[in-house]
Backbone as JSON, one array per atom type, in Angstrom:
{
  "sequence": "MSDVLAQLFVTPVSLSGVEKSLLILPLCLSISIVYKATRLERLRDMPAAVAGLWVTIVIGMYAVGVGLWVVYRVLA",
  "N": [[-72.71, 98.9, -128.04], [-71.85, 97.74, -125.64], [-74.06, 96.21, -125.03], [-73.99, 94.19, -126.9], [-71.63, 92.86, -126.17], [-72.42, 92.03, -123.62], [-74.39, 90.18, -124.27], [-72.89, 88.06, -125.18], [-72.1, 86.77, -122.88], [-74.45, 85.92, -121.82], [-75.96, 84.52, -123.72], [-75.24, 81.41, -124.92], [-72.73, 80.27, -127.23], [-73.22, 78.11, -129.89], [-71.47, 75.15, -130.49], [-70.01, 72.66, -132.55], [-69.14, 69.14, -132.19], [-66.53, 68.72, -133.19], [-65.51, 71.3, -133.21], [-65.5, 71.84, -130.49], [-63.58, 69.97, -129.64], [-61.33, 71.0, -130.85], [-60.77, 73.25, -129.41], [-59.03, 72.64, -127.41], [-56.47, 72.87, -128.35], [-55.3, 75.63, -128.45], [-55.31, 76.08, -125.7], [-53.6, 74.09, -124.63], [-51.27, 74.91, -125.92], [-50.77, 77.42, -124.75], [-50.31, 76.62, -122.11], [-48.01, 75.09, -122.48], [-46.18, 77.04, -123.36], [-45.99, 78.76, -121.11], [-45.08, 76.98, -119.14], [-42.58, 76.09, -120.19], [-41.29, 78.53, -120.39], [-40.76, 79.12, -117.76], [-39.01, 77.12, -117.08], [-36.82, 76.81, -118.84], [-33.43, 77.78, -119.45], [-32.14, 79.0, -121.57], [-33.36, 81.09, -124.06], [-33.26, 80.52, -126.71], [-33.73, 77.79, -126.99], [-36.4, 77.52, -126.66], [-38.62, 77.45, -128.73], [-38.51, 74.82, -129.94], [-38.7, 73.2, -127.67], [-41.2, 73.97, -126.65], [-42.88, 73.19, -128.75], [-42.52, 70.4, -128.74], [-43.47, 69.73, -126.16], [-46.09, 70.66, -126.38], [-47.21, 68.99, -128.38], [-46.99, 66.55, -127.04], [-48.7, 66.95, -124.8], [-51.17, 67.39, -126.1], [-51.58, 64.97, -127.53], [-51.6, 63.22, -125.35], [-53.86, 64.17, -123.92], [-55.96, 63.71, -125.77], [-55.71, 60.94, -125.97], [-56.36, 60.12, -123.37], [-59.01, 61.01, -123.38], [-60.16, 59.4, -125.41], [-59.72, 56.9, -124.27], [-61.33, 57.08, -121.92], [-63.8, 57.36, -123.18], [-64.03, 54.85, -124.41], [-64.14, 53.19, -122.14], [-66.54, 54.14, -121.06], [-68.33, 53.35, -123.1], [-68.08, 50.58, -122.95], [-68.99, 49.98, -120.39], [-71.55, 51.04, -120.43]],
  "CA": [[-71.58, 98.0, -128.04], [-71.82, 96.97, -124.4], [-75.14, 95.23, -125.06], [-73.51, 93.06, -127.69], [-70.69, 92.12, -125.32], [-73.18, 91.4, -122.54], [-75.09, 89.03, -124.82], [-71.96, 86.94, -125.3], [-72.04, 86.08, -121.6], [-75.79, 85.43, -121.49], [-76.38, 83.57, -124.75], [-74.09, 80.57, -125.28], [-72.44, 80.04, -128.64], [-73.31, 76.67, -130.16], [-70.29, 74.59, -131.13], [-70.12, 71.24, -132.87], [-68.19, 68.3, -131.46], [-65.18, 68.94, -133.69], [-65.08, 72.62, -132.74], [-65.19, 71.7, -129.06], [-62.32, 69.24, -129.47], [-60.22, 71.84, -131.32], [-60.5, 74.3, -128.42], [-57.96, 72.2, -126.52], [-55.17, 73.19, -128.94], [-54.68, 76.86, -127.92], [-55.13, 75.94, -124.25], [-52.37, 73.33, -124.42], [-50.15, 75.73, -126.37], [-50.46, 78.43, -123.73], [-49.73, 75.92, -120.96], [-46.65, 74.72, -122.87], [-45.34, 78.25, -123.39], [-45.75, 79.24, -119.74], [-44.25, 76.0, -118.43], [-41.21, 76.11, -120.7], [-40.69, 79.84, -120.08], [-40.29, 79.09, -116.39], [-38.04, 76.05, -116.88], [-35.63, 76.87, -119.69], [-32.44, 78.81, -119.16], [-31.82, 79.7, -122.82], [-34.54, 81.4, -124.85], [-33.07, 79.91, -128.03], [-34.26, 76.43, -126.97], [-37.83, 77.54, -126.35], [-39.58, 76.99, -129.74], [-38.5, 73.36, -130.08], [-39.19, 72.61, -126.42], [-42.64, 74.23, -126.57], [-43.55, 72.34, -129.75], [-42.52, 69.02, -128.26], [-44.37, 69.6, -125.02], [-47.45, 70.88, -126.86], [-47.64, 67.76, -129.04], [-47.13, 65.53, -126.0], [-49.91, 67.23, -124.02], [-52.35, 67.19, -126.95], [-51.75, 63.53, -127.75], [-52.0, 62.62, -124.07], [-55.24, 64.53, -123.59], [-56.86, 62.98, -126.66], [-55.64, 59.52, -125.61], [-57.17, 59.96, -122.17], [-60.4, 61.16, -123.79], [-60.58, 58.19, -126.13], [-59.77, 55.81, -123.28], [-62.53, 57.23, -121.1], [-64.94, 57.1, -124.03], [-64.11, 53.4, -124.56], [-64.62, 52.65, -120.86], [-67.95, 54.49, -120.98], [-69.08, 52.5, -124.03], [-68.05, 49.19, -122.48], [-69.81, 49.88, -119.17], [-72.94, 51.52, -120.63]],
  "C": [[-71.56, 97.14, -126.78], [-72.94, 95.94, -124.35], [-74.73, 93.98, -125.84], [-72.54, 92.21, -126.88], [-71.41, 91.41, -124.18], [-73.92, 90.17, -123.04], [-74.17, 87.83, -125.0], [-71.88, 86.13, -124.02], [-73.38, 85.46, -121.22], [-76.22, 84.33, -122.45], [-75.18, 82.72, -125.15], [-73.95, 80.42, -126.8], [-72.49, 78.53, -128.87], [-72.09, 76.21, -130.95], [-70.54, 73.12, -131.42], [-69.08, 70.45, -132.08], [-66.75, 68.51, -131.9], [-64.66, 70.29, -133.19], [-64.74, 72.58, -131.25], [-63.85, 71.0, -128.85], [-61.11, 70.05, -129.95], [-59.88, 72.95, -130.33], [-59.38, 73.92, -127.46], [-56.58, 72.63, -127.05], [-54.58, 74.5, -128.43], [-54.46, 76.8, -126.4], [-53.83, 75.2, -123.95], [-51.14, 74.12, -124.86], [-49.78, 76.77, -125.33], [-49.85, 77.79, -122.49], [-48.27, 75.55, -121.26], [-45.71, 75.91, -122.85], [-45.0, 78.71, -121.97], [-44.84, 78.28, -118.99], [-42.8, 76.06, -118.88], [-40.52, 77.45, -120.43], [-40.15, 79.87, -118.66], [-39.18, 78.07, -116.17], [-36.75, 76.2, -117.67], [-34.71, 78.01, -119.29], [-32.1, 79.62, -120.4], [-33.08, 79.87, -123.65], [-34.46, 80.76, -126.24], [-33.68, 78.51, -128.1], [-35.78, 76.38, -126.85], [-38.76, 77.04, -127.46], [-39.64, 75.47, -129.89], [-39.06, 72.69, -128.83], [-40.7, 72.79, -126.28], [-43.39, 73.33, -127.54], [-43.62, 70.89, -129.28], [-43.47, 68.8, -127.1], [-45.83, 69.75, -125.44], [-48.0, 69.62, -127.52], [-47.87, 66.66, -128.01], [-48.41, 65.73, -125.2], [-51.16, 66.94, -124.84], [-52.61, 65.7, -127.18], [-52.19, 62.84, -126.46], [-53.44, 62.93, -123.7], [-56.25, 63.8, -124.48], [-56.84, 61.48, -126.35], [-56.46, 59.23, -124.35], [-58.66, 60.06, -122.51], [-60.93, 59.94, -124.5], [-60.67, 57.01, -125.16], [-60.99, 55.89, -122.39], [-63.79, 56.97, -121.9], [-65.13, 55.59, -124.22], [-64.63, 52.75, -123.28], [-66.12, 52.95, -120.7], [-68.8, 53.6, -121.88], [-69.14, 51.05, -123.55], [-68.99, 49.03, -121.28], [-71.26, 50.27, -119.4], [-73.76, 50.57, -121.45]]
}
């Protein structure tokens, strides 16, 4: 069992471009949860606040990525 786990750290898993871009979703969700958990006073407001912040972060990150890709294409 430990050899199998050790191979995960030695041999990289191949991911396609879409799979790589989808990995940002759980990362942004965890950041949203932690940030809102430290800022909100009422736990009842947390799901809506987390959802809004999560969508904002994801859209912003993809917009920055597309913008940098456009700049790269124009300059290259």
